[in-house]
DRENDO-1510 file (C-alpha; in Angstrom, 1 decimal, always signed):
<recs>
REC; n; res; u; v; w
REC; 1; MET; +23.4; +6.6; -16.4 .
REC; 2; THR; +26.4; +7.8; -14.3 .
REC; 3; ASP; +28.0; +5.8; -11.5 .
REC; 4; SER; +26.4; +8.1; -8.9 .
REC; 5; GLY; +22.9; +7.0; -9.9 .
REC; 6; THR; +22.1; +10.3; -11.7 .
REC; 7; PRO; +20.9; +10.0; -15.3 .
REC; 8; SER; +23.1; +11.5; -18.0 .
REC; 9; PRO; +22.1; +15.1; -18.8 .
REC; 10; ASP; +21.3; +14.3; -22.5 .
REC; 11; ARG; +19.2; +11.2; -21.8 .
REC; 12; THR; +15.6; +11.3; -22.8 .
REC; 13; VAL; +13.6; +9.7; -19.9 .
REC; 14; PRO; +10.8; +7.4; -21.1 .
REC; 15; HIS; +7.4; +8.4; -19.8 .
REC; 16; ASP; +6.9; +5.2; -18.0 .
REC; 17; ARG; +9.9; +5.9; -15.7 .
REC; 18; ARG; +8.6; +9.4; -14.8 .
REC; 19; LEU; +6.1; +10.8; -12.4 .
REC; 20; GLY; +5.4; +14.4; -13.2 .
REC; 21; ARG; +8.8; +15.9; -13.9 .
REC; 22; ARG; +10.6; +13.4; -11.6 .
REC; 23; ASP; +12.7; +10.8; -13.2 .
REC; 24; LEU; +12.3; +7.8; -10.9 .
REC; 25; THR; +15.7; +6.4; -11.8 .
REC; 26; GLU; +17.3; +9.6; -10.4 .
REC; 27; TRP; +18.4; +9.4; -6.8 .
REC; 28; ARG; +19.1; +12.7; -5.3 .
REC; 29; SER; +20.4; +11.7; -1.8 .
REC; 30; ARG; +23.7; +10.0; -1.2 .
REC; 31; ALA; +22.0; +7.1; +0.5 .
REC; 32; GLY; +19.7; +6.6; -2.4 .
REC; 33; GLN; +22.6; +6.7; -4.9 .
REC; 34; ARG; +24.5; +4.1; -2.8 .
REC; 35; LEU; +21.4; +1.9; -2.6 .
REC; 36; ALA; +20.8; +2.1; -6.4 .
REC; 37; ALA; +24.5; +1.3; -7.1 .
REC; 38; ARG; +24.3; -1.8; -4.9 .
REC; 39; HIS; +21.1; -2.9; -6.5 .
REC; 40; ARG; +22.5; -2.5; -10.0 .
REC; 41; GLY; +25.5; -4.7; -8.9 .
REC; 42; LEU; +23.0; -7.4; -7.7 .
REC; 43; ALA; +21.0; -7.1; -10.9 .
REC; 44; GLN; +24.2; -7.6; -13.0 .
REC; 45; ARG; +24.8; -10.8; -11.1 .
REC; 46; VAL; +21.4; -12.4; -10.9 .
REC; 47; GLY; +19.3; -10.4; -13.4 .
REC; 48; ALA; +17.0; -7.4; -12.9 .
REC; 49; HIS; +13.8; -9.3; -12.2 .
REC; 50; ARG; +15.5; -11.6; -9.6 .
REC; 51; ALA; +17.0; -8.5; -8.0 .
REC; 52; LEU; +13.5; -7.0; -7.8 .
REC; 53; VAL; +12.2; -10.2; -6.0 .
REC; 54; VAL; +15.1; -10.0; -3.6 .
REC; 55; THR; +14.5; -6.4; -2.8 .
REC; 56; LEU; +10.8; -7.0; -2.3 .
REC; 57; ALA; +11.5; -9.9; +0.0 .
REC; 58; VAL; +13.8; -7.7; +2.1 .
REC; 59; GLY; +11.3; -4.9; +2.1 .
REC; 60; GLY; +8.6; -7.3; +3.1 .
REC; 61; GLY; +10.7; -8.4; +6.1 .
REC; 62; ILE; +11.2; -4.8; +7.1 .
REC; 63; ALA; +7.4; -4.2; +6.8 .
REC; 64; LEU; +6.6; -7.2; +9.0 .
REC; 65; ALA; +9.1; -6.2; +11.6 .
REC; 66; ALA; +7.7; -2.7; +11.6 .
REC; 67; THR; +4.2; -4.1; +12.0 .
REC; 68; ALA; +5.3; -6.2; +14.9 .
REC; 69; GLY; +7.0; -3.2; +16.5 .
REC; 70; ALA; +3.9; -1.0; +15.9 .
REC; 71; ALA; +1.7; -3.7; +17.5 .
REC; 72; TRP; +4.0; -3.9; +20.5 .
REC; 73; ILE; +4.0; -0.1; +21.0 .
REC; 74; TYR; +0.2; +0.0; +20.4 .
REC; 75; ASP; -0.3; -2.8; +23.0 .
REC; 76; GLY; +1.7; -0.8; +25.5 .
REC; 77; VAL; -0.3; +2.4; +25.2 .
REC; 78; THR; -3.8; +1.1; +24.3 .
REC; 79; GLY; -5.0; +1.2; +27.9 .
REC; 80; ARG; -3.9; +4.8; +28.4 .
REC; 81; ASP; -6.2; +7.8; +28.1 .
REC; 82; GLY; -4.7; +8.9; +24.8 .
REC; 83; ILE; -6.1; +6.0; +22.8 .
REC; 84; ALA; -9.3; +5.6; +24.8 .
REC; 85; SER; -10.1; +9.3; +24.6 .
REC; 86; LEU; -9.8; +9.2; +20.8 .
REC; 87; ASP; -11.6; +6.0; +19.8 .
REC; 88; ARG; -14.8; +6.4; +21.8 .
REC; 89; PRO; -15.6; +10.0; +20.7 .
REC; 90; VAL; -14.9; +9.2; +17.1 .
REC; 91; LEU; -17.3; +6.2; +17.2 .
REC; 92; GLU; -20.0; +8.2; +18.9 .
REC; 93; GLN; -19.7; +10.9; +16.2 .
REC; 94; ALA; -19.9; +8.2; +13.5 .
REC; 95; LYS; -23.1; +6.8; +15.0 .
REC; 96; ARG; -24.7; +10.2; +14.7 .
REC; 97; LEU; -24.0; +10.2; +11.0 .
REC; 98; ARG; -25.8; +7.0; +10.3 .
REC; 99; SER; -28.9; +6.6; +8.2 .
REC; 100; PRO; -30.2; +3.8; +6.1 .
REC; 101; ALA; -28.7; +5.3; +3.0 .
REC; 102; VAL; -25.3; +6.0; +4.6 .
REC; 103; ASP; -25.2; +2.6; +6.2 .
REC; 104; GLY; -26.1; +0.9; +2.9 .
REC; 105; THR; -23.4; +2.8; +1.1 .
REC; 106; ALA; -20.8; +1.9; +3.7 .
REC; 107; ALA; -21.8; -1.7; +3.5 .
REC; 108; VAL; -21.3; -1.7; -0.2 .
REC; 109; ILE; -17.9; -0.2; +0.2 .
REC; 110; ALA; -17.0; -2.9; +2.7 .
REC; 111; ARG; -18.0; -5.6; +0.2 .
REC; 112; VAL; -16.2; -4.0; -2.8 .
REC; 113; PHE; -13.0; -3.6; -0.8 .
REC; 114; GLY; -13.3; -6.7; +1.3 .
REC; 115; PRO; -11.1; -9.7; +2.0 .
REC; 116; VAL; -12.4; -11.5; -1.1 .
REC; 117; SER; -12.7; -8.7; -3.7 .
REC; 118; MET; -9.3; -7.1; -3.0 .
REC; 119; PRO; -7.3; -10.2; -3.8 .
REC; 120; VAL; -9.5; -10.7; -6.9 .
REC; 121; LEU; -8.7; -7.1; -7.9 .
REC; 122; ALA; -5.0; -7.7; -7.4 .
REC; 123; VAL; -5.0; -10.9; -9.5 .
REC; 124; ALA; -7.1; -9.4; -12.2 .
REC; 125; SER; -4.9; -6.4; -12.4 .
REC; 126; ALA; -1.8; -8.6; -12.6 .
REC; 127; VAL; -3.3; -10.6; -15.4 .
REC; 128; ALA; -4.3; -7.5; -17.3 .
REC; 129; PHE; -0.8; -6.1; -17.1 .
REC; 130; ALA; +0.8; -9.4; -18.0 .
REC; 131; VAL; -1.5; -9.9; -21.1 .
REC; 132; ARG; -1.2; -6.3; -22.3 .
REC; 133; GLU; +2.5; -5.7; -21.7 .
REC; 134; ARG; +4.2; -9.1; -21.4 .
REC; 135; ARG; +6.2; -7.9; -18.5 .
REC; 136; ALA; +6.9; -9.7; -15.2 .
REC; 137; SER; +7.6; -6.7; -13.0 .
REC; 138; PRO; +4.0; -5.3; -12.6 .
REC; 139; VAL; +2.8; -8.8; -11.8 .
REC; 140; THR; +5.6; -9.3; -9.2 .
REC; 141; LEU; +4.8; -5.9; -7.7 .
REC; 142; LEU; +1.1; -6.6; -7.4 .
REC; 143; VAL; +1.6; -10.1; -5.9 .
REC; 144; ALA; +4.0; -8.7; -3.4 .
REC; 145; ALA; +1.6; -5.9; -2.5 .
REC; 146; GLY; -1.3; -8.4; -1.8 .
REC; 147; ALA; +0.8; -11.0; +0.0 .
REC; 148; GLY; +2.6; -8.4; +2.1 .
REC; 149; SER; -0.5; -6.5; +3.2 .
REC; 150; LEU; -2.3; -9.8; +4.1 .
REC; 151; ALA; +0.7; -11.0; +6.1 .
REC; 152; MET; +0.9; -7.6; +8.0 .
REC; 153; THR; -2.9; -7.8; +8.7 .
REC; 154; LEU; -2.7; -11.3; +10.1 .
REC; 155; LEU; +0.4; -10.6; +12.2 .
REC; 156; GLY; -1.2; -7.5; +13.7 .
REC; 157; LYS; -4.4; -9.3; +14.6 .
REC; 158; ASP; -2.5; -12.3; +16.0 .
REC; 159; ARG; -0.3; -10.0; +18.2 .
REC; 160; ILE; -3.0; -7.7; +19.6 .
REC; 161; LYS; -6.3; -9.7; +19.5 .
REC; 162; ARG; -8.2; -6.4; +20.1 .
REC; 163; ASN; -12.0; -6.6; +20.5 .
REC; 164; ARG; -14.1; -4.8; +18.0 .
REC; 165; PRO; -16.7; -2.2; +19.1 .
REC; 166; ARG; -19.7; -3.7; +20.9 .
REC; 167; ARG; -22.4; -5.1; +18.7 .
REC; 168; ARG; -24.9; -2.6; +19.9 .
REC; 169; ASP; -22.6; +0.1; +18.5 .
REC; 170; ALA; -22.1; -1.6; +15.2 .
REC; 171; VAL; -24.2; -2.2; +12.0 .
REC; 172; PRO; -24.7; -5.8; +10.9 .
REC; 173; PRO; -23.4; -8.1; +9.5 .
REC; 174; TYR; -21.0; -8.4; +12.4 .
REC; 175; GLU; -17.4; -9.5; +12.1 .
REC; 176; ARG; -15.6; -11.8; +14.5 .
REC; 177; SER; -11.9; -11.5; +13.7 .
REC; 178; PRO; -9.7; -9.2; +15.9 .
REC; 179; SER; -10.1; -5.5; +15.3 .
REC; 180; PHE; -6.5; -4.4; +15.0 .
REC; 181; PRO; -5.5; -3.4; +12.4 .
REC; 182; SER; -8.2; -2.8; +9.8 .
REC; 183; GLY; -7.5; -5.2; +7.0 .
REC; 184; HIS; -9.9; -3.4; +4.7 .
REC; 185; THR; -7.9; -0.2; +5.1 .
REC; 186; LEU; -4.4; -1.7; +5.0 .
REC; 187; ASN; -5.2; -3.8; +1.9 .
REC; 188; THR; -6.9; -1.0; +0.0 .
REC; 189; THR; -4.1; +1.5; +0.8 .
REC; 190; THR; -1.5; -0.9; -0.6 .
REC; 191; ILE; -3.2; -2.6; -3.5 .
REC; 192; VAL; -5.1; +0.3; -4.9 .
REC; 193; GLY; -2.0; +2.4; -4.3 .
REC; 194; VAL; +0.2; +0.1; -6.4 .
REC; 195; ILE; -2.4; -0.1; -9.2 .
REC; 196; ALA; -2.6; +3.7; -9.3 .
REC; 197; TYR; +1.2; +3.9; -9.3 .
REC; 198; LEU; +1.5; +1.5; -12.2 .
REC; 199; LEU; -1.2; +3.2; -14.2 .
REC; 200; ALA; +0.3; +6.6; -13.5 .
REC; 201; LEU; +3.6; +5.5; -14.9 .
REC; 202; ARG; +1.8; +4.8; -18.2 .
REC; 203; GLN; +0.4; +8.3; -18.5 .
REC; 204; GLU; +2.4; +10.9; -20.4 .
REC; 205; ARG; +0.8; +13.9; -18.8 .
REC; 206; THR; +0.9; +15.1; -15.2 .
REC; 207; GLY; -2.8; +15.7; -14.9 .
REC; 208; PRO; -3.9; +12.1; -15.2 .
REC; 209; GLN; -1.1; +11.0; -12.8 .
REC; 210; VAL; -2.3; +13.5; -10.2 .
REC; 211; ALA; -5.9; +12.3; -10.7 .
REC; 212; LEU; -4.9; +8.6; -10.2 .
REC; 213; ALA; -2.9; +9.4; -7.0 .
REC; 214; GLY; -5.8; +11.5; -5.7 .
REC; 215; ALA; -8.3; +8.7; -6.5 .
REC; 216; ALA; -6.2; +6.1; -4.7 .
REC; 217; ALA; -5.7; +8.3; -1.6 .
REC; 218; GLY; -9.4; +9.2; -1.6 .
REC; 219; THR; -10.4; +5.5; -1.9 .
REC; 220; ALA; -8.2; +4.5; +1.1 .
REC; 221; VAL; -9.6; +7.3; +3.2 .
REC; 222; THR; -13.2; +6.5; +2.3 .
REC; 223; VAL; -12.7; +2.8; +3.0 .
REC; 224; GLY; -11.1; +3.5; +6.4 .
REC; 225; LEU; -13.8; +5.9; +7.5 .
REC; 226; SER; -16.6; +3.6; +6.4 .
REC; 227; ARG; -15.2; +0.9; +8.7 .
REC; 228; VAL; -15.5; +3.3; +11.7 .
REC; 229; LEU; -19.0; +4.4; +10.6 .
REC; 230; LEU; -20.2; +0.8; +10.5 .
REC; 231; GLY; -18.7; +0.2; +14.0 .
REC; 232; ALA; -16.5; -2.6; +12.5 .
REC; 233; HIS; -13.3; -1.0; +13.8 .
REC; 234; TRP; -12.0; +1.6; +16.2 .
REC; 235; PHE; -10.5; +4.7; +14.6 .
REC; 236; THR; -7.0; +3.7; +15.7 .
REC; 237; ASP; -7.3; +0.4; +13.9 .
REC; 238; VAL; -8.0; +2.3; +10.8 .
REC; 239; ALA; -5.2; +4.8; +11.4 .
REC; 240; VAL; -2.7; +2.1; +11.8 .
REC; 241; GLY; -4.0; +0.5; +8.6 .
REC; 242; TRP; -3.3; +3.8; +6.8 .
REC; 243; VAL; +0.2; +4.1; +8.2 .
REC; 244; THR; +1.3; +0.6; +7.7 .
REC; 245; GLY; -0.3; +0.3; +4.3 .
REC; 246; SER; +1.4; +3.6; +3.2 .
REC; 247; GLY; +4.7; +2.3; +4.6 .
REC; 248; TRP; +4.5; -0.9; +2.6 .
REC; 249; LEU; +3.4; +1.0; -0.5 .
REC; 250; SER; +6.5; +3.2; -0.1 .
REC; 251; LEU; +8.8; +0.1; +0.1 .
REC; 252; LEU; +7.1; -1.4; -3.0 .
REC; 253; ILE; +7.6; +1.8; -5.0 .
REC; 254; THR; +11.2; +2.1; -3.9 .
REC; 255; SER; +11.8; -1.5; -4.9 .
REC; 256; HIS; +10.4; -0.8; -8.3 .
REC; 257; ARG; +12.4; +2.4; -8.7 .
REC; 258; LEU; +15.5; +0.3; -8.0 .
REC; 259; PHE; +14.4; -2.1; -10.6 .
REC; 260; LEU; +14.0; +0.7; -13.2 .
REC; 261; SER; +17.4; +2.0; -12.2 .
REC; 262; ALA; +19.0; -1.3; -13.0 .
REC; 263; GLN; +17.7; -1.3; -16.6 .
REC; 264; ASP; +19.7; -0.2; -19.5 .
REC; 265; ASP; +19.2; +3.5; -20.4 .
REC; 266; ASP; +17.4; +2.6; -23.6 .
REC; 267; THR; +15.4; -0.4; -22.2 .
REC; 268; VAL; +12.1; +0.1; -20.6 .
REC; 269; GLY; +10.8; -3.5; -20.4 .
REC; 270; ASP; +12.0; -6.4; -18.3 .
</recs>
């Protein structure tokens, strides 16, 4: 790898460092190249995995600060017509789509991607990667994904304390925690996104990689819309869950790319 962060022209890129034709250790922007160079310097001093942990900690701090900022902005505009004119019509439209079968399906989705099952999925995935590959980096990435999304959810709920839709507009069982943001949506976007990313890296062909990315995105969208259909959240709660979850996912992937960039050219593992 050259000092600029661009791989040598004659290097064969291992498939688990590649998405499609993109080599994840290649940084095309000057800012990315400088960031990768600094990360490699840190990795040389403390080790690649410790450098990954440091990068994830910094990224987590940025994500929490962004969540607090988003909550502050949201709180300032929530009483204006722009928010109010969006949430109520979307909820009314969702109510017209309800039926016993639709409600039952949405309730199953809520349980499958709920506050208990999502941490279980993250832990189970981490264990599976650890047992199969004997690598620490996938485990670290999954733990960071779950911990970060949980912290962002709790911070947002504590800052805003927004009421959920009225019970007469919702489908039981009713939830009592604050409505903003949608934890189901944020956690699913992040955790399922990271799992799809890690699995995609282990595919040699582009087709399965695209399928995994599409499945993760479709899952996040479905979970979010199901929360509105059940009347458990306002649409803006879900939208913020998508945005903040995608932002944290981007930071996680960037941290992992920096980790890969710090590895020797012929070394794929930790």
